[in-house]
C-alpha positions, 0 to 999 in steps of 0.5 A: 295722218293719225289723229295724235299726228294731227293734235301734235301738228295742231299744238305746234301751230298754237305755240308759233312753231310751225310758220308758212314759208316766205313767198318769193317772187320767182316768175319775173313777168315784170322784168325792168324797174319801169315795168314795176313801177308802172304796174304799181302806180296802175294798181294805185290810181285805178285800184283794180282787183287782182285778176284784173291786174292779172289780165292786164299785165298778163300774170296771174291773179297770185302773181299780181297780188304777191307783186302788190304786196311786194312793191307797195312798201318799196314804194311807200319808203321811196316817197318817204326818202324823196320827202314827196310822200303826202303827210296825211292819209286817207283813213276809212271812216269808223 
């Protein structure tokens, strides 16, 4: 890649034209809804690192991270819809 192309690519990134492709879960390590629920509840209760989650569920670290990032908002939205979400949440002290 020549210097001019690098400068143009950097310029595109700064303008917001360069976007990363969205990440999808291609591997179906957690096939059933039950498996996904157990996975996300285990993560929320114990809060292990991604590599520990991967080891426990026999998936890769990046796959475990992708599942957590995908399933947390779904669980939160479901709790809101069922009106079982706590009104207050724990905030990190400043």
